Backbone of each chain as nested JSON, in Angstrom:
{
  "chains": [
    {"id": "A", "residues": [
      {"number": 1, "name": "GLY", "atoms": {"N": [0.82, -1.21, 0.0], "CA": [0.0, 0.0, 0.0], "C": [0.857, 1.264, 0.0]}},
      {"number": 2, "name": "THR", "atoms": {"N": [0.243, 2.387, -0.004], "CA": [0.966, 3.648, -0.018], "C": [1.347, 4.054, 1.396]}},
      {"number": 3, "name": "GLU", "atoms": {"N": [2.592, 4.412, 1.551], "CA": [3.066, 4.807, 2.862], "C": [3.05, 6.33, 2.974]}},
      {"number": 4, "name": "ILE", "atoms": {"N": [2.276, 6.828, 3.877], "CA": [2.237, 8.272, 4.095], "C": [3.054, 8.572, 5.341]}},
      {"number": 5, "name": "ARG", "atoms": {"N": [4.037, 9.456, 5.2], "CA": [4.91, 9.742, 6.324], "C": [4.7, 11.169, 6.798]}},
      {"number": 6, "name": "SER", "atoms": {"N": [4.402, 11.298, 8.051], "CA": [4.314, 12.649, 8.59], "C": [5.53, 12.916, 9.473]}},
      {"number": 7, "name": "CYS", "atoms": {"N": [6.285, 11.881, 9.766], "CA": [7.461, 12.049, 10.611], "C": [8.655, 12.498, 9.762]}},
      {"number": 8, "name": "LYS", "atoms": {"N": [9.75, 12.808, 10.427], "CA": [10.945, 13.251, 9.73], "C": [11.507, 12.148, 8.843]}},
      {"number": 9, "name": "ASP", "atoms": {"N": [11.832, 12.5, 7.62], "CA": [12.411, 11.542, 6.695], "C": [13.91, 11.811, 6.663]}},
      {"number": 10, "name": "SER", "atoms": {"N": [14.681, 10.877, 7.191], "CA": [16.101, 11.162, 7.355], "C": [16.889, 10.952, 6.063]}},
      {"number": 11, "name": "ASN", "atoms": {"N": [16.227, 10.43, 5.036], "CA": [16.93, 10.201, 3.78], "C": [16.737, 11.357, 2.807]}},
      {"number": 12, "name": "PHE", "atoms": {"N": [17.721, 11.487, 1.893], "CA": [17.622, 12.481, 0.833], "C": [16.433, 12.157, -0.072]}},
      {"number": 13, "name": "LEU", "atoms": {"N": [16.312, 10.895, -0.423], "CA": [15.197, 10.468, -1.26], "C": [14.014, 10.083, -0.383]}},
      {"number": 14, "name": "PHE", "atoms": {"N": [12.819, 10.135, -0.946], "CA": [11.631, 9.744, -0.196], "C": [11.65, 8.229, 0.03]}},
      {"number": 15, "name": "THR", "atoms": {"N": [11.622, 7.868, 1.285], "CA": [11.838, 6.473, 1.655], "C": [10.791, 5.514, 1.074]}},
      {"number": 16, "name": "GLY", "atoms": {"N": [9.536, 5.893, 1.195], "CA": [8.466, 4.998, 0.733], "C": [8.589, 4.64, -0.743]}},
      {"number": 17, "name": "PRO", "atoms": {"N": [8.563, 5.655, -1.62], "CA": [8.695, 5.382, -3.054], "C": [10.016, 4.684, -3.416]}},
      {"number": 18, "name": "LEU", "atoms": {"N": [11.115, 5.063, -2.728], "CA": [12.411, 4.442, -3.034], "C": [12.386, 2.951, -2.673]}},
      {"number": 19, "name": "GLU", "atoms": {"N": [11.836, 2.668, -1.506], "CA": [11.755, 1.271, -1.074], "C": [10.938, 0.445, -2.069]}},
      {"number": 20, "name": "ARG", "atoms": {"N": [9.82, 1.024, -2.52], "CA": [8.994, 0.292, -3.492], "C": [9.771, 0.041, -4.777]}},
      {"number": 21, "name": "ARG", "atoms": {"N": [10.522, 1.055, -5.237], "CA": [11.274, 0.907, -6.482], "C": [12.347, -0.175, -6.345]}},
      {"number": 22, "name": "ILE", "atoms": {"N": [13.072, -0.156, -5.216], "CA": [14.138, -1.135, -4.993], "C": [13.555, -2.557, -4.949]}},
      {"number": 23, "name": "LYS", "atoms": {"N": [12.447, -2.705, -4.212], "CA": [11.834, -4.04, -4.1], "C": [11.332, -4.55, -5.449]}},
      {"number": 24, "name": "GLN", "atoms": {"N": [10.866, -3.607, -6.259], "CA": [10.377, -3.951, -7.593], "C": [11.525, -4.482, -8.465]}},
      {"number": 25, "name": "ILE", "atoms": {"N": [12.66, -3.78, -8.422], "CA": [13.819, -4.21, -9.218], "C": [14.338, -5.549, -8.69]}},
      {"number": 26, "name": "ALA", "atoms": {"N": [14.415, -5.662, -7.349], "CA": [14.898, -6.905, -6.735], "C": [14.005, -8.075, -7.134]}},
      {"number": 27, "name": "ALA", "atoms": {"N": [12.69, -7.862, -7.071], "CA": [11.74, -8.933, -7.418], "C": [11.927, -9.352, -8.876]}},
      {"number": 28, "name": "HIS", "atoms": {"N": [12.214, -8.374, -9.712], "CA": [12.44, -8.642, -11.132], "C": [13.624, -9.6, -11.32]}},
      {"number": 29, "name": "HIS", "atoms": {"N": [14.589, -9.539, -10.388], "CA": [15.758, -10.412, -10.442], "C": [15.594, -11.641, -9.552]}},
      {"number": 30, "name": "GLY", "atoms": {"N": [14.388, -11.869, -9.08], "CA": [14.118, -13.065, -8.285], "C": [14.582, -12.98, -6.845]}},
      {"number": 31, "name": "LEU", "atoms": {"N": [14.875, -11.762, -6.382], "CA": [15.273, -11.598, -4.981], "C": [14.031, -11.175, -4.193]}},
      {"number": 32, "name": "ASN", "atoms": {"N": [13.662, -11.963, -3.206], "CA": [12.409, -11.649, -2.519], "C": [12.594, -10.867, -1.225]}},
      {"number": 33, "name": "GLU", "atoms": {"N": [13.851, -10.6, -0.855], "CA": [14.063, -9.793, 0.35], "C": [15.082, -8.692, 0.11]}},
      {"number": 34, "name": "VAL", "atoms": {"N": [14.866, -7.579, 0.793], "CA": [15.794, -6.451, 0.729], "C": [16.132, -6.054, 2.167]}},
      {"number": 35, "name": "SER", "atoms": {"N": [17.419, -6.043, 2.501], "CA": [17.831, -5.641, 3.849], "C": [17.406, -4.194, 4.109]}},
      {"number": 36, "name": "PRO", "atoms": {"N": [17.001, -3.912, 5.337], "CA": [16.463, -2.581, 5.663], "C": [17.408, -1.425, 5.318]}},
      {"number": 37, "name": "ASP", "atoms": {"N": [18.704, -1.578, 5.577], "CA": [19.648, -0.472, 5.355], "C": [19.909, -0.172, 3.878]}},
      {"number": 38, "name": "VAL", "atoms": {"N": [19.498, -1.085, 2.999], "CA": [19.744, -0.889, 1.57], "C": [19.094, 0.409, 1.088]}},
      {"number": 39, "name": "VAL", "atoms": {"N": [17.906, 0.698, 1.574], "CA": [17.181, 1.894, 1.134], "C": [17.973, 3.159, 1.493]}},
      {"number": 40, "name": "ALA", "atoms": {"N": [18.457, 3.225, 2.737], "CA": [19.228, 4.398, 3.176], "C": [20.534, 4.515, 2.399]}},
      {"number": 41, "name": "LEU", "atoms": {"N": [21.166, 3.379, 2.123], "CA": [22.438, 3.398, 1.411], "C": [22.267, 3.889, -0.028]}},
      {"number": 42, "name": "VAL", "atoms": {"N": [21.234, 3.402, -0.696], "CA": [20.963, 3.857, -2.064], "C": [20.65, 5.356, -2.056]}},
      {"number": 43, "name": "SER", "atoms": {"N": [19.93, 5.807, -1.042], "CA": [19.612, 7.224, -0.92], "C": [20.891, 8.061, -0.768]}},
      {"number": 44, "name": "HIS", "atoms": {"N": [21.796, 7.606, 0.094], "CA": [23.06, 8.319, 0.294], "C": [23.898, 8.358, -0.988]}},
      {"number": 45, "name": "GLY", "atoms": {"N": [23.945, 7.227, -1.665], "CA": [24.711, 7.146, -2.906], "C": [24.168, 8.12, -3.944]}},
      {"number": 46, "name": "THR", "atoms": {"N": [22.839, 8.177, -4.053], "CA": [22.219, 9.077, -5.026], "C": [22.498, 10.532, -4.652]}},
      {"number": 47, "name": "GLU", "atoms": {"N": [22.459, 10.837, -3.361], "CA": [22.757, 12.198, -2.899], "C": [24.178, 12.588, -3.29]}},
      {"number": 48, "name": "GLU", "atoms": {"N": [25.122, 11.671, -3.093], "CA": [26.518, 11.92, -3.461], "C": [26.664, 12.205, -4.952]}},
      {"number": 49, "name": "ARG", "atoms": {"N": [25.994, 11.367, -5.731], "CA": [26.054, 11.481, -7.195], "C": [25.535, 12.848, -7.657]}},
      {"number": 50, "name": "ILE", "atoms": {"N": [24.388, 13.241, -7.136], "CA": [23.78, 14.509, -7.546], "C": [24.608, 15.696, -7.035]}},
      {"number": 51, "name": "LYS", "atoms": {"N": [25.073, 15.582, -5.796], "CA": [25.892, 16.644, -5.21], "C": [27.135, 16.883, -6.059]}},
      {"number": 52, "name": "ASN", "atoms": {"N": [27.767, 15.796, -6.434], "CA": [28.966, 15.858, -7.25], "C": [28.688, 16.551, -8.592]}},
      {"number": 53, "name": "LEU", "atoms": {"N": [27.573, 16.196, -9.213], "CA": [27.215, 16.814, -10.501], "C": [26.932, 18.308, -10.34]}},
      {"number": 54, "name": "VAL", "atoms": {"N": [26.209, 18.656, -9.264], "CA": [25.862, 20.058, -9.029], "C": [27.133, 20.887, -8.806]}},
      {"number": 55, "name": "GLU", "atoms": {"N": [28.094, 20.325, -8.074], "CA": [29.361, 21.022, -7.85], "C": [30.077, 21.292, -9.166]}},
      {"number": 56, "name": "ARG", "atoms": {"N": [30.105, 20.259, -10.01], "CA": [30.808, 20.418, -11.285], "C": [30.077, 21.382, -12.209]}},
      {"number": 57, "name": "LEU", "atoms": {"N": [28.733, 21.327, -12.186], "CA": [27.948, 22.258, -13.009], "C": [28.23, 23.695, -12.597]}},
      {"number": 58, "name": "GLY", "atoms": {"N": [28.383, 23.902, -11.281], "CA": [28.669, 25.239, -10.772], "C": [29.978, 25.77, -11.31]}},
      {"number": 59, "name": "ILE", "atoms": {"N": [30.992, 24.909, -11.32], "CA": [32.313, 25.313, -11.812], "C": [32.249, 25.632, -13.307]}},
      {"number": 60, "name": "ILE", "atoms": {"N": [31.534, 24.788, -14.04], "CA": [31.428, 24.991, -15.492], "C": [30.694, 26.288, -15.799]}},
      {"number": 61, "name": "ALA", "atoms": {"N": [29.595, 26.541, -15.061], "CA": [28.803, 27.755, -15.299], "C": [29.63, 29.006, -15.011]}},
      {"number": 62, "name": "GLU", "atoms": {"N": [30.412, 28.964, -13.927], "CA": [31.267, 30.089, -13.558], "C": [32.272, 30.383, -14.675]}},
      {"number": 63, "name": "HIS", "atoms": {"N": [32.858, 29.304, -15.168], "CA": [33.844, 29.401, -16.237], "C": [33.225, 30.057, -17.477]}},
      {"number": 64, "name": "ARG", "atoms": {"N": [32.006, 29.652, -17.785], "CA": [31.299, 30.175, -18.95], "C": [31.053, 31.677, -18.774]}},
      {"number": 65, "name": "LEU", "atoms": {"N": [30.653, 32.078, -17.549], "CA": [30.391, 33.498, -17.291], "C": [31.665, 34.324, -17.408]}},
      {"number": 66, "name": "GLU", "atoms": {"N": [32.785, 33.764, -16.945], "CA": [34.061, 34.47, -17.062], "C": [34.404, 34.731, -18.522]}},
      {"number": 67, "name": "ASN", "atoms": {"N": [34.142, 33.757, -19.36], "CA": [34.409, 33.911, -20.782], "C": [33.563, 35.018, -21.391]}},
      {"number": 68, "name": "VAL", "atoms": {"N": [32.313, 35.126, -20.934], "CA": [31.42, 36.154, -21.452], "C": [31.934, 37.533, -21.056]}},
      {"number": 69, "name": "LYS", "atoms": {"N": [32.368, 37.647, -19.783], "CA": [32.853, 38.93, -19.27], "C": [34.065, 39.426, -20.059]}},
      {"number": 70, "name": "ASN", "atoms": {"N": [34.97, 38.466, -20.36], "CA": [36.195, 38.869, -21.051], "C": [35.902, 39.143, -22.521]}}
    ]},
    {"id": "B", "residues": [
      {"number": 1, "name": "SER", "atoms": {"N": [20.115, 20.516, 7.658], "CA": [20.611, 19.889, 6.433], "C": [19.446, 19.378, 5.597]}},
      {"number": 2, "name": "VAL", "atoms": {"N": [19.73, 19.067, 4.367], "CA": [18.702, 18.592, 3.445], "C": [18.01, 17.346, 3.978]}},
      {"number": 3, "name": "SER", "atoms": {"N": [18.791, 16.477, 4.581], "CA": [18.244, 15.191, 4.994], "C": [17.275, 15.31, 6.17]}},
      {"number": 4, "name": "ASP", "atoms": {"N": [17.204, 16.482, 6.769], "CA": [16.291, 16.652, 7.889], "C": [14.917, 17.176, 7.458]}},
      {"number": 5, "name": "ARG", "atoms": {"N": [14.76, 17.375, 6.186], "CA": [13.512, 17.928, 5.672], "C": [12.352, 16.954, 5.849]}},
      {"number": 6, "name": "LEU", "atoms": {"N": [11.182, 17.514, 5.912], "CA": [9.997, 16.67, 5.921], "C": [9.801, 16.103, 4.525]}},
      {"number": 7, "name": "GLY", "atoms": {"N": [9.219, 14.945, 4.473], "CA": [8.947, 14.339, 3.182], "C": [7.533, 14.632, 2.744]}},
      {"number": 8, "name": "PRO", "atoms": {"N": [7.373, 15.586, 1.829], "CA": [6.024, 15.866, 1.375], "C": [5.514, 14.743, 0.476]}},
      {"number": 9, "name": "VAL", "atoms": {"N": [4.494, 14.079, 0.896], "CA": [3.941, 13.026, 0.055], "C": [2.515, 13.413, -0.259]}},
      {"number": 10, "name": "SER", "atoms": {"N": [2.349, 14.095, -1.393], "CA": [1.019, 14.551, -1.73], "C": [0.773, 14.375, -3.207]}},
      {"number": 11, "name": "GLY", "atoms": {"N": [-0.384, 13.899, -3.545], "CA": [-0.814, 13.79, -4.929], "C": [0.212, 13.163, -5.835]}},
      {"number": 12, "name": "SER", "atoms": {"N": [0.732, 13.968, -6.787], "CA": [1.59, 13.435, -7.832], "C": [2.967, 13.025, -7.306]}},
      {"number": 13, "name": "ASP", "atoms": {"N": [3.277, 13.401, -6.07], "CA": [4.594, 13.079, -5.527], "C": [4.689, 11.656, -4.985]}},
      {"number": 14, "name": "VAL", "atoms": {"N": [3.559, 10.972, -4.917], "CA": [3.52, 9.67, -4.265], "C": [4.552, 8.68, -4.793]}},
      {"number": 15, "name": "ASP", "atoms": {"N": [4.746, 8.642, -6.127], "CA": [5.666, 7.652, -6.673], "C": [7.049, 8.209, -6.973]}},
      {"number": 16, "name": "LYS", "atoms": {"N": [7.254, 9.482, -6.68], "CA": [8.559, 10.079, -6.97], "C": [9.528, 9.827, -5.824]}},
      {"number": 17, "name": "VAL", "atoms": {"N": [10.763, 9.485, -6.16], "CA": [11.77, 9.294, -5.121], "C": [12.406, 10.629, -4.742]}},
      {"number": 18, "name": "LEU", "atoms": {"N": [12.223, 11.634, -5.603], "CA": [12.861, 12.934, -5.397], "C": [12.0, 13.992, -6.078]}},
      {"number": 19, "name": "ASN", "atoms": {"N": [11.936, 15.182, -5.495], "CA": [11.239, 16.272, -6.183], "C": [12.145, 17.503, -6.269]}},
      {"number": 20, "name": "LYS", "atoms": {"N": [11.642, 18.522, -6.959], "CA": [12.482, 19.695, -7.207], "C": [12.823, 20.442, -5.926]}},
      {"number": 21, "name": "GLN", "atoms": {"N": [11.904, 20.411, -4.972], "CA": [12.15, 21.096, -3.703], "C": [13.401, 20.534, -3.033]}},
      {"number": 22, "name": "ARG", "atoms": {"N": [13.475, 19.207, -2.965], "CA": [14.644, 18.577, -2.319], "C": [15.913, 18.792, -3.121]}},
      {"number": 23, "name": "LEU", "atoms": {"N": [15.754, 18.792, -4.424], "CA": [16.901, 19.039, -5.287], "C": [17.439, 20.451, -5.046]}},
      {"number": 24, "name": "GLN", "atoms": {"N": [16.523, 21.412, -4.95], "CA": [16.938, 22.797, -4.709], "C": [17.588, 22.955, -3.337]}},
      {"number": 25, "name": "ASP", "atoms": {"N": [17.074, 22.205, -2.358], "CA": [17.685, 22.236, -1.026], "C": [19.138, 21.767, -1.096]}},
      {"number": 26, "name": "LEU", "atoms": {"N": [19.364, 20.71, -1.877], "CA": [20.716, 20.172, -2.009], "C": [21.628, 21.177, -2.714]}},
      {"number": 27, "name": "VAL", "atoms": {"N": [21.094, 21.808, -3.76], "CA": [21.869, 22.802, -4.508], "C": [22.276, 23.948, -3.59]}},
      {"number": 28, "name": "ARG", "atoms": {"N": [21.338, 24.416, -2.766], "CA": [21.646, 25.493, -1.815], "C": [22.738, 25.079, -0.841]}},
      {"number": 29, "name": "GLU", "atoms": {"N": [22.721, 23.802, -0.481], "CA": [23.723, 23.293, 0.445], "C": [25.118, 23.317, -0.198]}},
      {"number": 30, "name": "VAL", "atoms": {"N": [25.169, 22.975, -1.481], "CA": [26.437, 22.965, -2.202], "C": [26.929, 24.392, -2.423]}},
      {"number": 31, "name": "ASP", "atoms": {"N": [26.049, 25.256, -2.901], "CA": [26.412, 26.641, -3.182], "C": [25.159, 27.516, -3.113]}},
      {"number": 32, "name": "PRO", "atoms": {"N": [25.071, 28.354, -2.083], "CA": [23.864, 29.169, -1.88], "C": [23.566, 30.104, -3.053]}},
      {"number": 33, "name": "ASN", "atoms": {"N": [24.577, 30.408, -3.881], "CA": [24.372, 31.334, -4.991], "C": [24.028, 30.635, -6.303]}},
      {"number": 34, "name": "GLU", "atoms": {"N": [24.059, 29.32, -6.277], "CA": [23.836, 28.593, -7.525], "C": [22.347, 28.346, -7.76]}},
      {"number": 35, "name": "GLN", "atoms": {"N": [21.91, 28.61, -8.991], "CA": [20.527, 28.335, -9.35], "C": [20.482, 27.484, -10.598]}},
      {"number": 36, "name": "LEU", "atoms": {"N": [19.533, 26.548, -10.61], "CA": [19.448, 25.651, -11.755], "C": [18.299, 26.048, -12.671]}},
      {"number": 37, "name": "ASP", "atoms": {"N": [18.532, 25.986, -13.977], "CA": [17.444, 26.134, -14.933], "C": [16.493, 24.962, -14.76]}},
      {"number": 38, "name": "GLU", "atoms": {"N": [15.245, 25.187, -15.175], "CA": [14.252, 24.145, -14.971], "C": [14.594, 22.862, -15.733]}},
      {"number": 39, "name": "ASP", "atoms": {"N": [15.134, 23.013, -16.944], "CA": [15.454, 21.791, -17.694], "C": [16.65, 21.056, -17.098]}},
      {"number": 40, "name": "VAL", "atoms": {"N": [17.524, 21.794, -16.417], "CA": [18.64, 21.138, -15.722], "C": [18.096, 20.346, -14.527]}},
      {"number": 41, "name": "GLU", "atoms": {"N": [17.117, 20.928, -13.854], "CA": [16.48, 20.212, -12.745], "C": [15.857, 18.906, -13.236]}},
      {"number": 42, "name": "GLU", "atoms": {"N": [15.127, 19.006, -14.346], "CA": [14.503, 17.807, -14.916], "C": [15.555, 16.747, -15.221]}},
      {"number": 43, "name": "LEU", "atoms": {"N": [16.672, 17.212, -15.782], "CA": [17.748, 16.298, -16.153], "C": [18.336, 15.611, -14.918]}},
      {"number": 44, "name": "LEU", "atoms": {"N": [18.533, 16.392, -13.85], "CA": [19.098, 15.822, -12.622], "C": [18.136, 14.805, -11.988]}},
      {"number": 45, "name": "LEU", "atoms": {"N": [16.831, 15.09, -12.063], "CA": [15.856, 14.123, -11.546], "C": [15.946, 12.824, -12.342]}},
      {"number": 46, "name": "GLN", "atoms": {"N": [16.12, 12.973, -13.663], "CA": [16.252, 11.79, -14.524], "C": [17.537, 11.028, -14.206]}},
      {"number": 47, "name": "ILE", "atoms": {"N": [18.617, 11.776, -13.979], "CA": [19.898, 11.149, -13.652], "C": [19.788, 10.375, -12.334]}},
      {"number": 48, "name": "ALA", "atoms": {"N": [19.074, 10.961, -11.362], "CA": [18.868, 10.272, -10.085], "C": [18.119, 8.956, -10.306]}},
      {"number": 49, "name": "ASP", "atoms": {"N": [17.066, 9.012, -11.113], "CA": [16.299, 7.801, -11.432], "C": [17.181, 6.737, -12.074]}},
      {"number": 50, "name": "ASP", "atoms": {"N": [17.965, 7.162, -13.056], "CA": [18.844, 6.227, -13.773], "C": [19.887, 5.632, -12.838]}},
      {"number": 51, "name": "PHE", "atoms": {"N": [20.419, 6.478, -11.949], "CA": [21.43, 6.029, -10.998], "C": [20.869, 4.918, -10.104]}},
      {"number": 52, "name": "ILE", "atoms": {"N": [19.673, 5.149, -9.582], "CA": [19.043, 4.153, -8.707], "C": [18.864, 2.831, -9.462]}},
      {"number": 53, "name": "GLU", "atoms": {"N": [18.321, 2.938, -10.658], "CA": [18.088, 1.752, -11.49], "C": [19.393, 0.982, -11.707]}},
      {"number": 54, "name": "ASN", "atoms": {"N": [20.427, 1.729, -12.072], "CA": [21.73, 1.148, -12.361], "C": [22.349, 0.475, -11.129]}},
      {"number": 55, "name": "VAL", "atoms": {"N": [22.365, 1.199, -10.012], "CA": [23.0, 0.678, -8.791], "C": [22.239, -0.536, -8.258]}},
      {"number": 56, "name": "VAL", "atoms": {"N": [20.915, -0.435, -8.221], "CA": [20.131, -1.538, -7.656], "C": [20.232, -2.778, -8.548]}},
      {"number": 57, "name": "THR", "atoms": {"N": [20.201, -2.572, -9.856], "CA": [20.312, -3.717, -10.768], "C": [21.671, -4.415, -10.6]}},
      {"number": 58, "name": "SER", "atoms": {"N": [22.763, -3.648, -10.592], "CA": [24.093, -4.25, -10.41], "C": [24.189, -4.962, -9.068]}},
      {"number": 59, "name": "SER", "atoms": {"N": [23.607, -4.368, -8.039], "CA": [23.644, -4.956, -6.702], "C": [22.869, -6.274, -6.666]}},
      {"number": 60, "name": "CYS", "atoms": {"N": [21.743, -6.312, -7.365], "CA": [20.948, -7.551, -7.438], "C": [21.754, -8.663, -8.107]}},
      {"number": 61, "name": "LEU", "atoms": {"N": [22.502, -8.306, -9.138], "CA": [23.309, -9.317, -9.834], "C": [24.377, -9.87, -8.894]}},
      {"number": 62, "name": "LEU", "atoms": {"N": [24.953, -9.003, -8.039], "CA": [25.94, -9.467, -7.061], "C": [25.291, -10.4, -6.04]}},
      {"number": 63, "name": "ALA", "atoms": {"N": [24.1, -10.038, -5.588], "CA": [23.374, -10.877, -4.617], "C": [23.103, -12.252, -5.221]}},
      {"number": 64, "name": "LYS", "atoms": {"N": [22.698, -12.254, -6.481], "CA": [22.43, -13.53, -7.149], "C": [23.716, -14.333, -7.318]}},
      {"number": 65, "name": "HIS", "atoms": {"N": [24.8, -13.605, -7.585], "CA": [26.092, -14.264, -7.772], "C": [26.52, -15.007, -6.508]}},
      {"number": 66, "name": "ARG", "atoms": {"N": [26.186, -14.431, -5.331], "CA": [26.539, -15.161, -4.113], "C": [25.38, -16.06, -3.662]}},
      {"number": 67, "name": "ARG", "atoms": {"N": [24.523, -16.365, -4.579], "CA": [23.421, -17.298, -4.391], "C": [22.542, -16.949, -3.204]}},
      {"number": 68, "name": "SER", "atoms": {"N": [22.274, -15.682, -3.054], "CA": [21.407, -15.235, -1.973], "C": [20.052, -14.843, -2.548]}},
      {"number": 69, "name": "SER", "atoms": {"N": [19.03, -14.895, -1.724], "CA": [17.721, -14.414, -2.166], "C": [17.42, -13.057, -1.543]}},
      {"number": 70, "name": "THR", "atoms": {"N": [18.441, -12.515, -0.839], "CA": [18.281, -11.214, -0.192], "C": [19.258, -10.2, -0.773]}},
      {"number": 71, "name": "LEU", "atoms": {"N": [18.734, -9.035, -1.131], "CA": [19.605, -7.939, -1.529], "C": [20.146, -7.307, -0.254]}},
      {"number": 72, "name": "ASP", "atoms": {"N": [21.464, -7.38, -0.08], "CA": [22.084, -6.966, 1.171], "C": [22.868, -5.662, 1.002]}},
      {"number": 73, "name": "VAL", "atoms": {"N": [23.16, -5.035, 2.146], "CA": [23.941, -3.796, 2.148], "C": [25.283, -3.993, 1.444]}},
      {"number": 74, "name": "LYS", "atoms": {"N": [25.922, -5.141, 1.679], "CA": [27.253, -5.357, 1.097], "C": [27.224, -5.408, -0.438]}},
      {"number": 75, "name": "ASP", "atoms": {"N": [26.098, -5.845, -1.0], "CA": [25.974, -5.852, -2.465], "C": [25.975, -4.415, -3.0]}},
      {"number": 76, "name": "VAL", "atoms": {"N": [25.228, -3.556, -2.3], "CA": [25.135, -2.162, -2.733], "C": [26.47, -1.441, -2.503]}},
      {"number": 77, "name": "GLN", "atoms": {"N": [27.105, -1.731, -1.351], "CA": [28.395, -1.098, -1.057], "C": [29.44, -1.437, -2.109]}},
      {"number": 78, "name": "LEU", "atoms": {"N": [29.465, -2.72, -2.481], "CA": [30.454, -3.146, -3.478], "C": [30.184, -2.465, -4.821]}},
      {"number": 79, "name": "THR", "atoms": {"N": [28.918, -2.377, -5.192], "CA": [28.552, -1.711, -6.442], "C": [28.958, -0.238, -6.426]}},
      {"number": 80, "name": "LEU", "atoms": {"N": [28.653, 0.439, -5.329], "CA": [28.988, 1.871, -5.237], "C": [30.494, 2.079, -5.292]}},
      {"number": 81, "name": "GLU", "atoms": {"N": [31.241, 1.182, -4.642], "CA": [32.687, 1.348, -4.618], "C": [33.326, 1.011, -5.963]}},
      {"number": 82, "name": "LYS", "atoms": {"N": [32.958, -0.136, -6.518], "CA": [33.62, -0.583, -7.756], "C": [33.152, 0.176, -8.989]}},
      {"number": 83, "name": "ASN", "atoms": {"N": [31.851, 0.475, -9.064], "CA": [31.324, 1.112, -10.281], "C": [31.328, 2.633, -10.209]}},
      {"number": 84, "name": "TRP", "atoms": {"N": [31.256, 3.174, -8.982], "CA": [31.089, 4.619, -8.85], "C": [32.161, 5.265, -7.981]}},
      {"number": 85, "name": "ASN", "atoms": {"N": [33.107, 4.461, -7.534], "CA": [34.19, 4.976, -6.701], "C": [33.665, 5.743, -5.48]}},
      {"number": 86, "name": "MET", "atoms": {"N": [32.68, 5.154, -4.855], "CA": [31.998, 5.819, -3.74], "C": [32.038, 4.922, -2.51]}},
      {"number": 87, "name": "TRP", "atoms": {"N": [32.471, 5.473, -1.388], "CA": [32.422, 4.702, -0.151], "C": [31.601, 5.466, 0.866]}},
      {"number": 88, "name": "ILE", "atoms": {"N": [30.498, 4.864, 1.264], "CA": [29.618, 5.532, 2.216], "C": [29.712, 4.813, 3.552]}},
      {"number": 89, "name": "PRO", "atoms": {"N": [30.3, 5.475, 4.56], "CA": [30.546, 4.83, 5.839], "C": [29.273, 4.695, 6.67]}},
      {"number": 90, "name": "GLY", "atoms": {"N": [29.371, 3.831, 7.659], "CA": [28.279, 3.735, 8.618], "C": [27.201, 2.738, 8.27]}},
      {"number": 91, "name": "PHE", "atoms": {"N": [27.52, 1.772, 7.422], "CA": [26.518, 0.781, 7.074], "C": [26.907, -0.636, 7.463]}},
      {"number": 92, "name": "GLY", "atoms": {"N": [27.64, -0.755, 8.536], "CA": [27.787, -2.054, 9.183], "C": [28.841, -2.999, 8.634]}},
      {"number": 93, "name": "VAL", "atoms": {"N": [29.346, -2.733, 7.421], "CA": [30.404, -3.605, 6.92], "C": [31.739, -2.958, 7.285]}},
      {"number": 94, "name": "GLU", "atoms": {"N": [32.459, -3.578, 8.199], "CA": [33.652, -2.956, 8.756], "C": [34.798, -2.829, 7.753]}},
      {"number": 95, "name": "GLU", "atoms": {"N": [35.188, -3.961, 7.172], "CA": [36.355, -3.914, 6.293], "C": [35.946, -3.528, 4.878]}},
      {"number": 96, "name": "ARG", "atoms": {"N": [36.75, -2.676, 4.282], "CA": [36.494, -2.3, 2.891], "C": [36.821, -3.484, 2.008]}},
      {"number": 97, "name": "PRO", "atoms": {"N": [36.009, -3.74, 0.993], "CA": [36.261, -4.872, 0.096], "C": [37.538, -4.686, -0.714]}}
    ]}
  ]
}
């Protein structure tokens, strides 16, 4: 069913939808169980990935603006 | 921090793992002066989706390889480290693979 959370969500990604997505992929591969910490770990990994991209985008955008100024 | 935010689960957000609000919170955390164009936001949401799909699928293959029926933290850790050069501490596996 749908999980409605009113409490603090400690993950970057929304836990309910992420858990459903992970279980769906796992089931597709014939895995019927997912360890509880997997959801938090995938969330952290995704946060790192996006953070890293945003940092690099910032540097690239700055560089582009410098070129315009000159 | 971003991770302390409330999780808005309303209407169209029910099946989304991430929304623009959280993405913007993360961007502010990285650089308070940085702003993303809307199409860049869309792209980052897509990249997040693809990343999850990719990591979870590779992790499932590792779980199957060790003949387990459970997707475990160590499968995801190994995938993040080997495929993405990422080590996220605090998930119970003491020694690095």
